Every structure is written in C-alpha cells, then in structure tokens.
N, CA, C and O atoms as a GROMACS GRO file, in nm:
protein
  304
    1MET      N    1  -1.152   5.113   5.592
    1MET     CA    2  -1.283   5.000   5.572
    1MET      C    3  -1.250   4.966   5.423
    1MET      O    4  -1.196   5.063   5.370
    2LYS      N    5  -1.263   4.880   5.354
    2LYS     CA    6  -1.271   4.917   5.230
    2LYS      C    7  -1.407   4.848   5.183
    2LYS      O    8  -1.430   4.728   5.197
    3ARG      N    9  -1.467   4.911   5.142
    3ARG     CA   10  -1.584   4.906   5.077
    3ARG      C   11  -1.615   4.805   4.964
    3ARG      O   12  -1.548   4.808   4.861
    4LEU      N   13  -1.713   4.718   4.979
    4LEU     CA   14  -1.718   4.606   4.840
    4LEU      C   15  -1.799   4.719   4.733
    4LEU      O   16  -1.869   4.820   4.742
    5LYS      N   17  -1.734   4.622   4.616
    5LYS     CA   18  -1.800   4.698   4.479
    5LYS      C   19  -1.930   4.743   4.491
    5LYS      O   20  -2.004   4.674   4.561
    6GLN      N   21  -1.989   4.872   4.424
    6GLN     CA   22  -2.132   4.859   4.427
    6GLN      C   23  -2.203   4.743   4.359
    6GLN      O   24  -2.287   4.677   4.420
    7SER      N   25  -2.178   4.724   4.265
    7SER     CA   26  -2.231   4.558   4.149
    7SER      C   27  -2.247   4.470   4.289
    7SER      O   28  -2.363   4.453   4.325
    8GLN      N   29  -2.164   4.425   4.354
    8GLN     CA   30  -2.099   4.280   4.413
    8GLN      C   31  -2.255   4.232   4.473
    8GLN      O   32  -2.324   4.298   4.551
    9LYS      N   33  -2.281   4.128   4.427
    9LYS     CA   34  -2.381   4.017   4.411
    9LYS      C   35  -2.409   3.975   4.565
    9LYS      O   36  -2.323   3.907   4.620
   10LEU      N   37  -2.523   4.011   4.634
   10LEU     CA   38  -2.521   3.995   4.841
   10LEU      C   39  -2.711   3.911   4.800
   10LEU      O   40  -2.797   3.941   4.717
   11ARG      N   41  -2.701   3.793   4.919
   11ARG     CA   42  -2.819   3.746   4.948
   11ARG      C   43  -2.837   3.804   5.096
   11ARG      O   44  -2.763   3.778   5.191
   12ILE      N   45  -2.970   3.902   5.096
   12ILE     CA   46  -2.962   3.942   5.285
   12ILE      C   47  -3.166   3.879   5.300
   12ILE      O   48  -3.264   3.859   5.228
   13ILE      N   49  -3.130   3.875   5.424
   13ILE     CA   50  -3.257   3.788   5.488
   13ILE      C   51  -3.250   3.887   5.573
   13ILE      O   52  -3.154   3.925   5.640
   14ILE      N   53  -3.421   3.951   5.562
   14ILE     CA   54  -3.455   3.999   5.717
   14ILE      C   55  -3.554   3.968   5.789
   14ILE      O   56  -3.634   4.060   5.802
   15SER      N   57  -3.574   3.894   5.830
   15SER     CA   58  -3.687   3.837   5.894
   15SER      C   59  -3.775   3.754   5.876
   15SER      O   60  -3.896   3.743   5.898
   16GLY      N   61  -3.656   3.670   5.810
   16GLY     CA   62  -3.728   3.490   5.728
   16GLY      C   63  -3.724   3.586   5.565
   16GLY      O   64  -3.716   3.483   5.499
   17VAL      N   65  -3.724   3.637   5.516
   17VAL     CA   66  -3.763   3.710   5.376
   17VAL      C   67  -3.610   3.721   5.298
   17VAL      O   68  -3.549   3.828   5.303
   18ALA      N   69  -3.566   3.628   5.240
   18ALA     CA   70  -3.466   3.675   5.109
   18ALA      C   71  -3.480   3.696   5.039
   18ALA      O   72  -3.588   3.667   4.986
   19ILE      N   73  -3.358   3.784   4.958
   19ILE     CA   74  -3.383   3.905   4.849
   19ILE      C   75  -3.234   3.851   4.780
   19ILE      O   76  -3.171   3.774   4.852
   20TYR      N   77  -3.194   3.872   4.696
   20TYR     CA   78  -3.108   3.837   4.593
   20TYR      C   79  -3.101   3.978   4.518
   20TYR      O   80  -3.177   4.016   4.428
   21THR      N   81  -2.950   4.075   4.596
   21THR     CA   82  -2.943   4.217   4.534
   21THR      C   83  -2.786   4.296   4.545
   21THR      O   84  -2.710   4.252   4.631
   22THR      N   85  -2.753   4.376   4.486
   22THR     CA   86  -2.625   4.433   4.486
   22THR      C   87  -2.620   4.502   4.608
   22THR      O   88  -2.709   4.536   4.686
   23ALA      N   89  -2.482   4.518   4.608
   23ALA     CA   90  -2.444   4.638   4.747
   23ALA      C   91  -2.522   4.830   4.699
   23ALA      O   92  -2.551   4.933   4.760
   24LYS      N   93  -2.524   4.802   4.622
   24LYS     CA   94  -2.555   4.972   4.583
   24LYS      C   95  -2.762   4.982   4.599
   24LYS      O   96  -2.825   5.075   4.648
   25GLN      N   97  -2.826   4.836   4.533
   25GLN     CA   98  -2.928   4.875   4.619
   25GLN      C   99  -2.944   4.895   4.794
   25GLN      O  100  -3.012   4.974   4.859
   26ILE      N  101  -2.865   4.805   4.828
   26ILE     CA  102  -2.902   4.834   4.981
   26ILE      C  103  -2.854   4.949   5.071
   26ILE      O  104  -2.902   4.986   5.178
   27ARG      N  105  -2.750   4.996   5.007
   27ARG     CA  106  -2.670   5.170   5.012
   27ARG      C  107  -2.783   5.290   5.009
   27ARG      O  108  -2.763   5.401   5.059
   28TYR      N  109  -2.866   5.264   4.964
   28TYR     CA  110  -2.938   5.330   4.864
   28TYR      C  111  -3.123   5.278   4.895
   28TYR      O  112  -3.214   5.311   4.820
   29GLY      N  113  -3.137   5.213   4.991
   29GLY     CA  114  -3.213   5.168   5.025
   29GLY      C  115  -3.327   5.079   4.917
   29GLY      O  116  -3.374   5.109   4.807
   30LEU      N  117  -3.342   4.975   4.992
   30LEU     CA  118  -3.414   4.858   4.866
   30LEU      C  119  -3.531   4.828   4.953
   30LEU      O  120  -3.597   4.740   4.898
   31PHE      N  121  -3.586   4.864   5.070
   31PHE     CA  122  -3.742   4.820   5.172
   31PHE      C  123  -3.808   4.946   5.192
   31PHE      O  124  -3.765   5.059   5.173
   32GLY      N  125  -3.887   4.918   5.222
   32GLY     CA  126  -3.998   4.995   5.228
   32GLY      C  127  -4.045   5.082   5.324
   32GLY      O  128  -4.141   5.159   5.319
   33PHE      N  129  -3.924   5.048   5.456
   33PHE     CA  130  -3.984   5.055   5.627
   33PHE      C  131  -3.817   5.098   5.612
   33PHE      O  132  -3.722   5.046   5.553
   34THR      N  133  -3.831   5.226   5.702
   34THR     CA  134  -3.696   5.289   5.743
   34THR      C  135  -3.622   5.218   5.863
   34THR      O  136  -3.510   5.253   5.900
   35ASN      N  137  -3.685   5.130   5.913
   35ASN     CA  138  -3.594   5.026   5.992
   35ASN      C  139  -3.552   4.931   5.946
   35ASN      O  140  -3.456   4.885   6.008
   36GLN      N  141  -3.599   4.850   5.816
   36GLN     CA  142  -3.536   4.800   5.775
   36GLN      C  143  -3.408   4.850   5.668
   36GLN      O  144  -3.288   4.822   5.674
   37ASN      N  145  -3.455   4.905   5.605
   37ASN     CA  146  -3.324   5.024   5.535
   37ASN      C  147  -3.175   5.009   5.617
   37ASN      O  148  -3.067   4.958   5.590
   38ALA      N  149  -3.230   5.084   5.732
   38ALA     CA  150  -3.132   5.068   5.864
   38ALA      C  151  -3.068   4.927   5.900
   38ALA      O  152  -2.945   4.918   5.909
   39ALA      N  153  -3.131   4.842   5.917
   39ALA     CA  154  -3.065   4.736   5.951
   39ALA      C  155  -3.023   4.679   5.821
   39ALA      O  156  -2.955   4.579   5.845
   40ALA      N  157  -3.037   4.701   5.685
   40ALA     CA  158  -2.992   4.617   5.633
   40ALA      C  159  -2.822   4.702   5.587
   40ALA      O  160  -2.716   4.643   5.568
   41GLN      N  161  -2.844   4.843   5.579
   41GLN     CA  162  -2.712   4.905   5.559
   41GLN      C  163  -2.578   4.821   5.704
   41GLN      O  164  -2.465   4.771   5.703
   42LYS      N  165  -2.668   4.848   5.791
   42LYS     CA  166  -2.591   4.871   5.920
   42LYS      C  167  -2.525   4.695   5.908
   42LYS      O  168  -2.407   4.683   5.942
   43ALA      N  169  -2.585   4.591   5.871
   43ALA     CA  170  -2.556   4.465   5.820
   43ALA      C  171  -2.423   4.490   5.744
   43ALA      O  172  -2.312   4.474   5.795
   44LEU      N  173  -2.445   4.530   5.623
   44LEU     CA  174  -2.375   4.532   5.531
   44LEU      C  175  -2.285   4.634   5.588
   44LEU      O  176  -2.166   4.617   5.563
   45ASP      N  177  -2.309   4.711   5.640
   45ASP     CA  178  -2.103   4.762   5.713
   45ASP      C  179  -2.068   4.714   5.782
   45ASP      O  180  -1.954   4.753   5.805
   46ALA      N  181  -2.114   4.596   5.877
   46ALA     CA  182  -2.080   4.502   5.950
   46ALA      C  183  -1.968   4.401   5.893
   46ALA      O  184  -1.859   4.355   5.925
   47LEU      N  185  -2.049   4.397   5.803
   47LEU     CA  186  -1.952   4.274   5.679
   47LEU      C  187  -1.860   4.337   5.674
   47LEU      O  188  -1.775   4.331   5.763
   48GLU      N  189  -1.845   4.438   5.540
   48GLU     CA  190  -1.757   4.525   5.505
   48GLU      C  191  -1.608   4.547   5.608
   48GLU      O  192  -1.490   4.570   5.578
   49PHE      N  193  -1.676   4.528   5.738
   49PHE     CA  194  -1.570   4.602   5.861
   49PHE      C  195  -1.507   4.454   5.922
   49PHE      O  196  -1.428   4.458   6.017
   50GLN      N  197  -1.541   4.349   5.872
   50GLN     CA  198  -1.506   4.210   5.967
   50GLN      C  199  -1.445   4.198   5.842
   50GLN      O  200  -1.326   4.190   5.871
   51ARG      N  201  -1.458   4.188   5.675
   51ARG     CA  202  -1.387   4.153   5.603
   51ARG      C  203  -1.252   4.246   5.593
   51ARG      O  204  -1.167   4.220   5.508
   52ASP      N  205  -1.238   4.344   5.677
   52ASP     CA  206  -1.120   4.396   5.683
   52ASP      C  207  -1.044   4.411   5.777
   52ASP      O  208  -0.960   4.500   5.780
   53GLY      N  209  -1.060   4.329   5.865
   53GLY     CA  210  -0.958   4.297   5.980
   53GLY      C  211  -0.854   4.277   5.994
   53GLY      O  212  -0.785   4.292   6.095
   54GLY      N  213  -0.817   4.227   5.852
   54GLY     CA  214  -0.631   4.267   5.857
   54GLY      C  215  -0.542   4.098   5.899
   54GLY      O  216  -0.430   4.049   5.904
   55TRP      N  217  -0.703   4.059   5.926
   55TRP     CA  218  -0.605   3.913   5.982
   55TRP      C  219  -0.564   3.813   5.849
   55TRP      O  220  -0.459   3.748   5.850
   56GLY      N  221  -0.631   3.811   5.771
   56GLY     CA  222  -0.638   3.706   5.656
   56GLY      C  223  -0.713   3.645   5.626
   56GLY      O  224  -0.700   3.564   5.534
   57THR      N  225  -0.840   3.663   5.706
   57THR     CA  226  -0.990   3.605   5.694
   57THR      C  227  -1.081   3.656   5.638
   57THR      O  228  -1.124   3.771   5.627
   58VAL      N  229  -1.117   3.528   5.592
   58VAL     CA  230  -1.218   3.602   5.448
   58VAL      C  231  -1.385   3.582   5.500
   58VAL      O  232  -1.429   3.469   5.523
   59VAL      N  233  -1.432   3.654   5.509
   59VAL     CA  234  -1.578   3.660   5.552
   59VAL      C  235  -1.628   3.653   5.483
   59VAL      O  236  -1.602   3.731   5.392
   60GLN      N  237  -1.782   3.525   5.459
   60GLN     CA  238  -1.824   3.525   5.314
   60GLN      C  239  -1.993   3.576   5.363
   60GLN      O  240  -2.084   3.585   5.280
   61GLY      N  241  -2.008   3.600   5.483
   61GLY     CA  242  -2.184   3.656   5.514
   61GLY      C  243  -2.141   3.649   5.683
   61GLY      O  244  -2.042   3.604   5.741
   62LEU      N  245  -2.273   3.718   5.733
   62LEU     CA  246  -2.297   3.770   5.850
   62LEU      C  247  -2.366   3.782   5.886
   62LEU      O  248  -2.444   3.850   5.820
   63ALA      N  249  -2.425   3.726   6.041
   63ALA     CA  250  -2.553   3.714   6.090
   63ALA      C  251  -2.533   3.822   6.205
   63ALA      O  252  -2.427   3.871   6.244
   64GLY      N  253  -2.692   3.852   6.260
   64GLY     CA  254  -2.691   3.921   6.365
   64GLY      C  255  -2.811   4.009   6.368
   64GLY      O  256  -2.875   4.004   6.262
   65THR      N  257  -2.864   4.093   6.464
   65THR     CA  258  -2.965   4.156   6.457
   65THR      C  259  -2.942   4.354   6.482
   65THR      O  260  -2.870   4.413   6.563
   66TRP      N  261  -3.020   4.398   6.395
   66TRP     CA  262  -3.009   4.548   6.421
   66TRP      C  263  -3.102   4.578   6.402
   66TRP      O  264  -3.174   4.495   6.345
   67GLU      N  265  -3.152   4.690   6.430
   67GLU     CA  266  -3.293   4.760   6.488
   67GLU      C  267  -3.382   4.685   6.491
   67GLU      O  268  -3.491   4.702   6.436
   68GLY      N  269  -3.339   4.574   6.570
   68GLY     CA  270  -3.454   4.505   6.623
   68GLY      C  271  -3.527   4.408   6.508
   68GLY      O  272  -3.633   4.347   6.518
   69LEU      N  273  -3.437   4.413   6.396
   69LEU     CA  274  -3.488   4.246   6.302
   69LEU      C  275  -3.363   4.165   6.307
   69LEU      O  276  -3.246   4.194   6.334
   70GLN      N  277  -3.418   4.062   6.275
   70GLN     CA  278  -3.266   3.987   6.254
   70GLN      C  279  -3.206   3.955   6.084
   70GLN      O  280  -3.273   3.900   5.996
   71VAL      N  281  -3.070   4.004   6.072
   71VAL     CA  282  -3.043   4.024   5.964
   71VAL      C  283  -2.902   3.935   5.885
   71VAL      O  284  -2.793   3.949   5.940
   72GLN      N  285  -2.908   3.865   5.785
   72GLN     CA  286  -2.795   3.758   5.738
   72GLN      C  287  -2.772   3.855   5.622
   72GLN      O  288  -2.862   3.929   5.581
   73VAL      N  289  -2.665   3.851   5.577
   73VAL     CA  290  -2.604   3.917   5.477
   73VAL      C  291  -2.477   3.798   5.377
   73VAL      O  292  -2.360   3.812   5.413
   74ASP      N  293  -2.498   3.701   5.272
   74ASP     CA  294  -2.415   3.632   5.233
   74ASP      C  295  -2.327   3.726   5.064
   74ASP      O  296  -2.373   3.770   4.959
   75ILE      N  297  -2.242   3.720   5.100
   75ILE     CA  298  -2.191   3.743   4.952
   75ILE      C  299  -2.228   3.633   4.853
   75ILE      O  300  -2.219   3.514   4.886
   76VAL      N  301  -2.255   3.658   4.773
   76VAL     CA  302  -2.350   3.568   4.633
   76VAL      C  303  -2.216   3.516   4.538
   76VAL      O  304  -2.234   3.452   4.434
   0.00000   0.00000   0.00000
C-alpha cells in the first residue's frame, strides 16, 4: 500500500465536525478522544488502500463508519 505524503492536506469530517489537517497529524493523533483518533486513522488507512487498488482509479475521498463514528476523508 502506498502511503500519502506526511504533508498531504486532507479534510476530515467526524460526526459532522470538519477539520482541515495533514496526513501526519491524523497518524499521530489529532483528536482528544481515542475512539476519534482510531476512527480517523482507520479512515485514512482505508483511503490509502483504495487509492492503491491498481485499477487505475484515483480516489479523492472516502466515507464510512469506523469505531461507531461517521467519518469522511477527502484529499484537498
């Protein structure tokens, strides 16, 4: 799986709250609660996995439910 650059800018929405951040901040913990950090990291991992699908598709965003929270991650 090809990781995004640490400096890649992202928009993450967790339970209706949008934050503009970088991949590095998500990986190292952006939120105050562990379930929010885990959900953000899992969503970022899923986005990276989808981008590395090998079918020539370019995924720019992903939405789903992780750790019981609705999460959306978009590349800015």
